N, C-alpha and C positions, 0 to 999 in steps of 0.2 A: 564504572557506575552502570546500573541497570536503568534503561529508559523504556517507557512504553509510549509509543507514538500512535495516535489515532488518525485514520484517514476516512472520513465520512463526508461525502461532498455532494455536489449538485449533479443532476442527471446529465447536463450538457456542459461542455468545456468551451470557453470562449477565449482562452489564452493559448496562443500558438506554441510558446516555448515552455509550457507548464511541466512537461516531462523532464526537460533539461534542468529546470529550476528545482524540481523535487529531488532529482538525482543528486544535484550539487549539495543541497541541504543535508540529505541523508549521508552522503559520503563524508561530509565535514564532521559528523559525529560517529561514524561507523568504526573507525579505526580504534578509538579510545573507549568505546562503550559497548555493553551488551544491549541489544535492541530487540524489543518485541513490537512488531507492527500490527496494529488492529485495523482491519480494513472492512468497509461496508460492502453491500452487494446490490445497490440500487441505481447505478448510473455510470456514465462515462468516466467520471472522476475516480470512482472506486476501482474500475477496471484498469485505468491508467496507473493508479497507485500500486495495484497488485503487480502489474507488469514491471514497474520500476523496482519494487522491492525484490521481486524474483531475480532480476538482473544483478542487483547489488549483492544479493545473497550468494551468487556464484563465486564472487571473490571474497566475501565475508560470511563464511558459513555459520558464524555465531548469531546471525540475525534470524529470528523466528517470525513467522507470519501466521496470524490468526485471522481467519475470515469470520466475520460476525454476521450470522443470518438473522435479520430482523423480522422476517416473515416466512411462512411456509411457501409462499408463491415462488420464491427463488428456487427452492428445491423442486417444486412441481414443474417449473419451466426447464430445469436441468441446466441452468447457466453455469454452475460450478461443479 
């Protein structure tokens, strides 16, 4: 099955184990599905989601990552 999963979140993260929880959830569907991860660019959650998706993609190369730029400020600042 093809899945598109969107990660657009808050600028700040207040949950200590969020990376582990996110990784666990993605791994639970990664073996049996083709996954496209859509990730935002405006905060700590978006950066965390990108890091987790990149790590999982190392063992699951069929995962694609699409970074969604919602403003030109991100490009001007050179964050990505």
